[in-house]
SEZALUM-829166 format. One line per 3 residues: number of its first residue (from 1); their letters; for each residue x, y, z of N, C-alpha, C, O. Coordinates in nm, 4 decimals, m for minus. Layout:
<recs>
NUM) A) X:Y:Z:X:Y:Z:X:Y:Z:X:Y:Z ~ ...
</recs>
This chain:
<recs>
1) MAN) 13.9666:30.9678:5.9606:14.0378:30.8494:6.0037:13.9460:30.7688:6.0962:13.8850:30.8235:6.1881 ~ 13.9374:30.6387:6.0704:13.8504:30.5516:6.1501:13.9348:30.4577:6.2359:14.0481:30.4246:6.2009 ~ 13.8783:30.4157:6.3476:13.9393:30.3140:6.4323:13.8835:30.1799:6.3875:13.7654:30.1510:6.4068
4) VIL) 13.9691:30.0986:6.3276:13.9301:29.9709:6.2693:13.9805:29.8584:6.3585:14.0974:29.8561:6.3970 ~ 13.8918:29.7656:6.3910:13.9292:29.6520:6.4749:13.9170:29.5244:6.3931:13.8133:29.4975:6.3325 ~ 14.0246:29.4461:6.3922:14.0266:29.3148:6.3267:14.0200:29.2089:6.4349:14.0985:29.2111:6.5297
7) IGV) 13.9261:29.1159:6.4209:13.9090:29.0108:6.5208:13.9054:28.8752:6.4523:13.8247:28.8524:6.3622 ~ 13.9925:28.7862:6.4950:13.9907:28.6494:6.4443:14.0180:28.6391:6.2958:13.9792:28.5416:6.2313 ~ 14.0847:28.7394:6.2415:14.1110:28.7418:6.0980:14.2435:28.6714:6.0711:14.3449:28.7024:6.1335
10) DQA) 14.2419:28.5779:5.9793:14.3608:28.5050:5.9376:14.4701:28.6056:5.8990:14.4402:28.7114:5.8437 ~ 14.5953:28.5730:5.9279:14.7055:28.6675:5.9094:14.7162:28.7200:5.7661:14.7398:28.8391:5.7461 ~ 14.6994:28.6343:5.6675:14.7081:28.6792:5.5274:14.5981:28.7810:5.4961:14.6226:28.8805:5.4277
13) IAI) 14.4778:28.7560:5.5458:14.3667:28.8491:5.5246:14.3923:28.9789:5.6014:14.3654:29.0877:5.5503 ~ 14.4438:28.9677:5.7232:14.4743:29.0870:5.8033:14.5743:29.1762:5.7303:14.5613:29.2986:5.7327 ~ 14.6728:29.1164:5.6662:14.7719:29.1946:5.5917:14.7065:29.2657:5.4740:14.7334:29.3834:5.4501
16) QIS) 14.6208:29.1953:5.4004:14.5534:29.2564:5.2853:14.4661:29.3735:5.3292:14.4697:29.4806:5.2685 ~ 14.3881:29.3528:5.4344:14.2999:29.4584:5.4835:14.3815:29.5750:5.5380:14.3509:29.6910:5.5104 ~ 14.4848:29.5442:5.6149:14.5678:29.6492:5.6744:14.6346:29.7356:5.5686:14.6401:29.8578:5.5831
19) RAL) 14.6853:29.6745:5.4630:14.7488:29.7524:5.3557:14.6505:29.8513:5.2948:14.6843:29.9671:5.2699 ~ 14.5294:29.8045:5.2713:14.4284:29.8931:5.2120:14.3916:30.0057:5.3083:14.3713:30.1192:5.2652 ~ 14.3828:29.9763:5.4366:14.3420:30.0763:5.5345:14.4535:30.1735:5.5688:14.4278:30.2917:5.5917
22) EAE) 14.5767:30.1254:5.5726:14.6887:30.2131:5.6056:14.7076:30.3211:5.5000:14.7514:30.4319:5.5312 ~ 14.6747:30.2893:5.3755:14.6864:30.3884:5.2683:14.5970:30.5083:5.2961:14.6237:30.6185:5.2482 ~ 14.4918:30.4874:5.3728:14.3981:30.5957:5.4054:14.4159:30.6446:5.5486:14.3343:30.7215:5.5996
25) RHQ) 14.5228:30.5995:5.6128:14.5623:30.6437:5.7466:14.4631:30.6086:5.8565:14.4510:30.6818:5.9547 ~ 14.3926:30.4979:5.8412:14.3036:30.4507:5.9472:14.3871:30.3840:6.0561:14.4940:30.3295:6.0285 ~ 14.3388:30.3883:6.1780:14.4039:30.3194:6.2896:14.3549:30.1753:6.2908:14.2345:30.1508:6.2840
28) IEQ) 14.4457:30.0812:6.2993:14.4096:29.9394:6.2928:14.4571:29.8703:6.4190:14.5711:29.8869:6.4622 ~ 14.3668:29.7923:6.4771:14.3998:29.7186:6.5985:14.3470:29.5762:6.5848:14.2331:29.5547:6.5433 ~ 14.4305:29.4803:6.6197:14.3858:29.3410:6.6192:14.3518:29.3011:6.7618:14.4238:29.3344:6.8559
31) KAR) 14.2405:29.2290:6.7765:14.1965:29.1830:6.9080:14.1754:29.0327:6.9037:14.1558:28.9738:6.7974 ~ 14.1797:28.9725:7.0209:14.1589:28.8286:7.0336:14.0150:28.7922:7.0022:13.9247:28.8750:7.0145 ~ 13.9945:28.6689:6.9620:13.8601:28.6220:6.9262:13.7618:28.6280:7.0417:13.6415:28.6428:7.0203
34) DVE) 13.8114:28.6167:7.1626:13.7208:28.6139:7.2778:13.7000:28.7522:7.3404:13.6662:28.7630:7.4582 ~ 13.7203:28.8561:7.2620:13.7050:28.9936:7.3097:13.5604:29.0186:7.3546:13.4651:28.9671:7.2963 ~ 13.5484:29.0979:7.4582:13.4166:29.1383:7.5054:13.3629:29.2487:7.4144:13.4398:29.3316:7.3659
37) ARA) 13.2343:29.2504:7.3914:13.1743:29.3521:7.3050:13.2028:29.4924:7.3565:13.2215:29.5841:7.2766 ~ 13.2066:29.5111:7.4862:13.2316:29.6452:7.5408:13.3753:29.6920:7.5149:13.4030:29.8118:7.5206 ~ 13.4669:29.5985:7.4864:13.6047:29.6358:7.4535:13.6141:29.6974:7.3135:13.7200:29.7448:7.2727
40) LMA) 13.5035:29.6960:7.2417:13.5005:29.7508:7.1062:13.4435:29.8929:7.1027:13.4192:29.9474:6.9951 ~ 13.4226:29.9516:7.2184:13.3573:30.0820:7.2264:13.4316:30.1911:7.1500:13.3674:30.2822:7.0978 ~ 13.5622:30.1855:7.1416:13.6391:30.2886:7.0715:13.6469:30.2614:6.9213:13.6978:30.3444:6.8460
43) GDI) 13.5972:30.1464:6.8777:13.6038:30.1124:6.7366:13.4955:30.1803:6.6546:13.3853:30.2066:6.7026 ~ 13.5303:30.2080:6.5287:13.4322:30.2625:6.4347:13.3778:30.1542:6.3429:13.2675:30.1667:6.2895 ~ 13.4557:30.0471:6.3245:13.4149:29.9362:6.2386:13.4935:29.8119:6.2803:13.6092:29.8205:6.3215
46) VFA) 13.4284:29.6971:6.2688:13.4916:29.5692:6.3010:13.4939:29.4823:6.1762:13.3946:29.4718:6.1042 ~ 13.6080:29.4205:6.1517:13.6211:29.3150:6.0516:13.6489:29.1883:6.1302:13.7497:29.1799:6.2003 ~ 13.5605:29.0891:6.1195:13.5763:28.9655:6.1960:13.5821:28.8456:6.1032:13.5119:28.8394:6.0022
49) GGR) 13.6663:28.7515:6.1389:13.6809:28.6312:6.0577:13.6838:28.5073:6.1446:13.6512:28.5110:6.2632 ~ 13.7236:28.3979:6.0827:13.7268:28.2711:6.1534:13.6055:28.1875:6.1198:13.5400:28.2075:6.0175 ~ 13.5772:28.0938:6.2074:13.4602:28.0080:6.1890:13.3360:28.0795:6.2415:13.3450:28.1621:6.3323
52) PSE) 13.2204:28.0475:6.1840:13.0964:28.1100:6.2324:13.0757:28.0907:6.3833:13.0218:28.1789:6.4501 ~ 13.1178:27.9768:6.4362:13.1014:27.9528:6.5798:13.1861:28.0492:6.6627:13.1644:28.0624:6.7832 ~ 13.2828:28.1168:6.5990:13.3668:28.2139:6.6685:13.3139:28.3568:6.6527:13.3112:28.4325:6.7498
55) YLP) 13.2719:28.3944:6.5317:13.2313:28.5337:6.5128:13.0824:28.5580:6.5354:13.0449:28.6699:6.5705 ~ 12.9960:28.4585:6.5171:12.8519:28.4830:6.5340:12.8144:28.5193:6.6780:12.7359:28.6121:6.6969 ~ 12.8670:28.4503:6.7812:12.8336:28.4919:6.9180:12.8787:28.6356:6.9485:12.8072:28.7106:7.0149
58) LLR) 12.9973:28.6732:6.8996:13.0442:28.8108:6.9192:12.9538:28.9084:6.8454:12.9167:29.0121:6.9005 ~ 12.9185:28.8769:6.7233:12.8300:28.9632:6.6450:12.6979:28.9846:6.7185:12.6480:29.0970:6.7242 ~ 12.6424:28.8804:6.7733:12.5146:28.8930:6.8463:12.5303:28.9805:6.9709:12.4423:29.0607:7.0021
61) RVR) 12.6429:28.9649:7.0423:12.6673:29.0496:7.1603:12.6846:29.1952:7.1187:12.6317:29.2853:7.1837 ~ 12.7581:29.2182:7.0111:12.7784:29.3543:6.9628:12.6452:29.4165:6.9247:12.6213:29.5333:6.9554 ~ 12.5589:29.3425:6.8594:12.4281:29.3963:6.8192:12.3441:29.4339:6.9405:12.2657:29.5286:6.9340
64) RER) 12.3592:29.3606:7.0519:12.2854:29.3957:7.1741:12.3432:29.5207:7.2400:12.2689:29.6081:7.2846 ~ 12.4764:29.5285:7.2460:12.5416:29.6358:7.3202:12.5728:29.7602:7.2375:12.5756:29.8711:7.2907 ~ 12.5961:29.7421:7.1077:12.6303:29.8543:7.0200:12.5719:29.8299:6.8822:12.6454:29.8035:6.7871
67) PAL) 12.4404:29.8386:6.8709:12.3712:29.7982:6.7485:12.4144:29.8709:6.6214:12.4003:29.8149:6.5127 ~ 12.4656:29.9913:6.6308:12.5016:30.0667:6.5106:12.6463:30.0444:6.4650:12.6860:30.0957:6.3604 ~ 12.7247:29.9697:6.5407:12.8647:29.9477:6.5044:12.8734:29.8623:6.3780:12.8260:29.7487:6.3773
70) PFV) 12.9334:29.9153:6.2710:12.9485:29.8344:6.1501:13.0340:29.7107:6.1788:13.1417:29.7206:6.2377 ~ 12.9849:29.5953:6.1368:13.0491:29.4670:6.1652:13.0528:29.3896:6.0338:12.9497:29.3437:5.9847 ~ 13.1723:29.3757:5.9780:13.1895:29.3089:5.8494:13.2534:29.1726:5.8736:13.3589:29.1632:5.9365
73) VVS) 13.1903:29.0685:5.8242:13.2455:28.9334:5.8342:13.3291:28.9086:5.7098:13.2835:28.9302:5.5976 ~ 13.4524:28.8628:5.7311:13.5428:28.8343:5.6201:13.5759:28.6858:5.6180:13.5880:28.6207:5.7218 ~ 13.5900:28.6352:5.4976:13.6175:28.4932:5.4789:13.7227:28.4767:5.3706:13.7334:28.5585:5.2792
76) RVP) 13.7985:28.3720:5.3822:13.9003:28.3439:5.2806:13.8350:28.3079:5.1479:13.8809:28.3504:5.0418 ~ 13.7271:28.2291:5.1542:13.6528:28.1904:5.0344:13.5037:28.2145:5.0600:13.4578:28.2013:5.1734 ~ 13.4283:28.2494:4.9563:13.2850:28.2747:4.9763:13.2099:28.1469:5.0136:13.2373:28.0388:4.9615
79) NTK) 13.1147:28.1626:5.1050:13.0310:28.0510:5.1487:12.8903:28.1076:5.1664:12.8671:28.1899:5.2550 ~ 12.7979:28.0645:5.0838:12.6624:28.1216:5.0843:12.5932:28.1052:5.2183:12.5286:28.1989:5.2653 ~ 12.6046:27.9895:5.2812:12.5388:27.9676:5.4103:12.5956:28.0615:5.5170:12.5202:28.1221:5.5931
82) EWL) 12.7282:28.0733:5.5225:12.7899:28.1630:5.6197:12.7499:28.3083:5.5927:12.7245:28.3846:5.6859 ~ 12.7446:28.3453:5.4659:12.7049:28.4807:5.4274:12.5640:28.5107:5.4784:12.5411:28.6134:5.5423 ~ 12.4692:28.4199:5.4497:12.3312:28.4409:5.4928:12.3181:28.4394:5.6445:12.2447:28.5202:5.7014
85) DAL) 12.3892:28.3472:5.7108:12.3850:28.3415:5.8573:12.4396:28.4702:5.9190:12.3845:28.5212:6.0165 ~ 12.5487:28.5225:5.8613:12.6087:28.6457:5.9132:12.5128:28.7634:5.8977:12.4938:28.8413:5.9911 ~ 12.4530:28.7761:5.7808:12.3596:28.8865:5.7586:12.2360:28.8733:5.8468:12.1853:28.9728:5.8987
88) EAG) 12.1881:28.7518:5.8636:12.0718:28.7287:5.9502:12.1035:28.7647:6.0954:12.0165:28.8127:6.1681 ~ 12.2271:28.7417:6.1371:12.2677:28.7727:6.2745:12.2941:28.9222:6.2938:12.3130:28.9674:6.4067 ~ 12.2955:28.9989:6.1845:12.3122:29.1425:6.1975:12.4401:29.1999:6.1399:12.4704:29.3169:6.1634
91) ATD) 12.5163:29.1209:6.0650:12.6383:29.1739:6.0045:12.6033:29.2854:5.9066:12.5015:29.2799:5.8376 ~ 12.6883:29.3852:5.9020:12.6711:29.4952:5.8083:12.6986:29.4476:5.6666:12.6321:29.4885:5.5714 ~ 12.7990:29.3595:5.6544:12.8362:29.3064:5.5237:12.9153:29.1780:5.5434:12.9576:29.1448:5.6542
94) YCA) 12.9339:29.1072:5.4334:13.0119:28.9833:5.4306:13.0947:28.9898:5.3033:13.0420:29.0216:5.1968 ~ 13.2229:28.9601:5.3131:13.3049:28.9614:5.1924:13.4112:28.8526:5.2010:13.4515:28.8092:5.3089 ~ 13.4547:28.8107:5.0828:13.5547:28.7048:5.0735:13.6737:28.7554:4.9929:13.6614:28.8433:4.9077
97) GPF) 13.7887:28.6971:5.0228:13.9136:28.7360:4.9578:13.9192:28.6930:4.8134:13.8350:28.6158:4.7673 ~ 14.0170:28.7420:4.7427:14.1220:28.8325:4.7913:14.0676:28.9738:4.8106:13.9753:29.0164:4.7412 ~ 14.1260:29.0444:4.9050:14.0783:29.1773:4.9409:14.1681:29.2832:4.8794:14.2854:29.2955:4.9148
100) GIR) 14.1122:29.3584:4.7881:14.1863:29.4657:4.7222:14.1548:29.5993:4.7851:14.0601:29.6125:4.8627 ~ 14.2340:29.6967:4.7513:14.2162:29.8314:4.8060:14.0782:29.8867:4.7709:14.0114:29.9447:4.8565 ~ 14.0355:29.8695:4.6474:13.9030:29.9211:4.6075:13.7913:29.8574:4.6881:13.6988:29.9258:4.7320
103) QIR) 13.7996:29.7259:4.7077:13.6953:29.6563:4.7827:13.6894:29.7065:4.9273:13.5809:29.7328:4.9792 ~ 13.8036:29.7196:4.9913:13.8060:29.7661:5.1303:13.7591:29.9108:5.1387:13.6855:29.9460:5.2308 ~ 13.7998:29.9944:5.0454:13.7518:30.1336:5.0443:13.6005:30.1385:5.0287:13.5333:30.2162:5.0965
106) WLM) 13.5471:30.0561:4.9398:13.4024:30.0530:4.9200:13.3320:30.0090:5.0488:13.2305:30.0674:5.0867 ~ 13.3855:29.9062:5.1165:13.3262:29.8607:5.2424:13.3283:29.9730:5.3459:13.2294:29.9952:5.4157 ~ 13.4398:30.0428:5.3557:13.4510:30.1518:5.4528:13.3528:30.2644:5.4193:13.2859:30.3166:5.5085
109) ESA) 13.3437:30.3014:5.2931:13.2522:30.4083:5.2526:13.1067:30.3682:5.2746:13.0242:30.4514:5.3121 ~ 13.0755:30.2422:5.2516:12.9383:30.1939:5.2716:12.9023:30.1899:5.4191:12.7923:30.2293:5.4579 ~ 12.9948:30.1422:5.5011:12.9669:30.1255:5.6434:12.9796:30.2565:5.7211:12.9105:30.2771:5.8209
112) LPW) 13.0681:30.3445:5.6748:13.0944:30.4697:5.7451:13.0801:30.5887:5.6499:13.1778:30.6599:5.6264 ~ 12.9618:30.6117:5.5950:12.9462:30.7193:5.4965:12.9807:30.8569:5.5525:13.0185:30.9462:5.4767 ~ 12.9686:30.8753:5.6812:12.9998:31.0035:5.7439:13.1489:31.0324:5.7447:13.1892:31.1452:5.7728
115) RGH) 13.2317:30.9332:5.7145:13.3770:30.9523:5.7146:13.4268:31.0162:5.5858:13.5404:31.0632:5.5817 ~ 13.3463:31.0194:5.4816:13.3913:31.0752:5.3551:13.4743:30.9747:5.2778:13.4978:30.8633:5.3248 ~ 13.5184:31.0136:5.1600:13.5887:30.9210:5.0710:13.7163:30.8642:5.1297:13.7378:30.7432:5.1224
118) NGA) 13.8019:30.9474:5.1877:13.9304:30.8955:5.2325:13.9442:30.8902:5.3829:14.0550:30.8738:5.4341 ~ 13.8342:30.9035:5.4548:13.8405:30.8927:5.5992:13.8824:31.0223:5.6668:13.8670:31.0359:5.7882 ~ 13.9346:31.1169:5.5915:13.9763:31.2424:5.6503:13.9213:31.3608:5.5719:13.9607:31.4750:5.5956
121) AGA) 13.8326:31.3345:5.4806:13.7829:31.4370:5.3890:13.7234:31.5555:5.4618:13.7411:31.6695:5.4188 ~ 13.6528:31.5310:5.5719:13.5853:31.6409:5.6389:13.6672:31.7028:5.7518:13.6222:31.7980:5.8155 ~ 13.7852:31.6505:5.7770:13.8651:31.7006:5.8889:13.8939:31.8489:5.8708:13.9444:31.8921:5.7672
124) GAG) 13.8614:31.9241:5.9717:13.8898:32.0668:5.9702:13.7937:32.1473:5.8840:13.8082:32.2690:5.8727 ~ 13.6974:32.0823:5.8242:13.6033:32.1543:5.7375:13.4631:32.1449:5.7912:13.3678:32.1247:5.7159 ~ 13.4503:32.1599:5.9226:13.3187:32.1562:5.9832:13.2720:32.0155:6.0149:13.1543:31.9961:6.0450
127) AD) 13.3598:31.9170:6.0093:13.3217:31.7801:6.0416:13.3013:31.7678:6.1904:13.3655:31.8378:6.2686 ~ 13.2129:31.6796:6.2295:13.1875:31.6576:6.3720:13.2861:31.5610:6.4307:13.2796:31.5309:6.5499
</recs>
């Protein structure tokens, strides 16, 4: 089970992501756009949305303070410039809606390979 933080994500996107994550029993928390990077210390992965002027400064702060924290930028529609800017700033991934269960599972498995397929696969079996 992972601690997932949603920041600045449009409500419709938050619902899509949450449905996919709840099926795997991940903990989901929504935070305000102006959250401090240190407030993300308990998170295992961040999904951030909104305008680039909102998520890029946070992404840069997170990369300074917690460089290994997976940070996925989500968008309602794909935008090549935003995608490239996000990756250049250090985003782990960039994805656009609609967000299906398979897509979110793939993002989680890619960003958190140590969590196993369903987020609880290693629980009680020698997992750290």
